C-alpha positions in Angstrom: 0.0 0.0 0.1 1.3 3.5 -0.9 2.5 5.7 2.0 1.5 8.9 0.0 0.5 10.3 -3.2 1.6 13.4 -5.3 0.0 15.0 -8.3 2.2 16.1 -11.2 1.8 19.7 -12.3 1.6 20.8 -15.9 5.3 21.9 -15.6 6.4 18.3 -14.4 6.6 19.4 -10.7 5.5 17.5 -7.7 5.1 18.3 -3.9 6.7 15.9 -1.6 4.1 14.9 1.1 4.8 15.8 4.6 5.2 12.2 5.8 7.7 11.4 3.1 9.8 14.6 3.9 9.8 13.6 7.6 10.9 9.9 6.8 13.7 11.4 4.5 14.7 14.0 6.8 14.4 16.5 3.9 13.2 20.4 3.8 13.6 23.4 1.8 16.9 23.2 -0.3 17.4 19.5 0.3 18.3 17.3 -2.7 16.8 14.1 -3.5 17.8 11.6 -6.1 15.7 9.4 -8.2 17.2 5.9 -8.9 16.0 3.1 -11.2 16.2 -0.3 -9.3 15.0 -3.3 -11.1 12.1 -1.4 -12.9 11.0 0.4 -9.7 11.9 4.1 -9.1 13.5 4.8 -5.7 13.4 8.4 -4.1 16.1 9.0 -1.6 17.9 11.9 0.1 21.1 12.5 -1.8 24.3 11.5 -0.1 22.7 8.8 2.0 25.1 6.1 1.4 26.6 3.8 4.0 30.3 2.9 4.0 29.0 -0.7 3.0 27.2 0.8 -0.1 30.6 2.5 -1.0 32.6 -0.6 -0.3 30.3 -2.8 -2.5 30.5 -0.2 -5.4 34.3 0.0 -5.1 34.9 -3.9 -4.7 32.0 -5.7 -6.3 33.8 -9.1 -6.1 34.7 -8.7 -2.5 37.6 -7.2 -0.7 40.7 -7.0 -2.4 43.7 -9.3 -1.5 46.0 -8.0 1.2 49.4 -6.7 0.1 52.5 -5.6 1.8 53.7 -2.0 1.7 56.4 -3.0 -0.5 54.1 -4.6 -3.0 52.0 -1.4 -3.0 55.1 0.6 -3.8 56.1 -1.8 -6.6 52.9 -1.4 -8.1 52.9 2.4 -7.9 56.4 2.5 -9.5 55.2 0.2 -12.4 52.4 2.3 -12.9 54.2 5.5 -13.0 56.8 4.0 -15.4 54.1 2.8 -17.8 52.3 6.3 -17.9 55.6 8.0 -18.6 56.3 5.5 -21.5 53.0 6.2 -23.0 53.3 10.0 -23.0 
């Protein structure tokens, strides 16, 4: 069952119902985003991502394998060397 309804104006604008504003914690000047989630439109307050959301986006196949500091430095050296060779 729907929480609330809004009517679309001729200019394509809507009013966000008070209950939805309260649940999202938004007010005048707040930014909300619209997202497509498997044929459903999700509305959320912009910037409300958890660290888990960010981690899943950065590492979709799970956490990266652990490396030593020396391995990281070697990888950076190789990367810089390759970039200089291309340019």
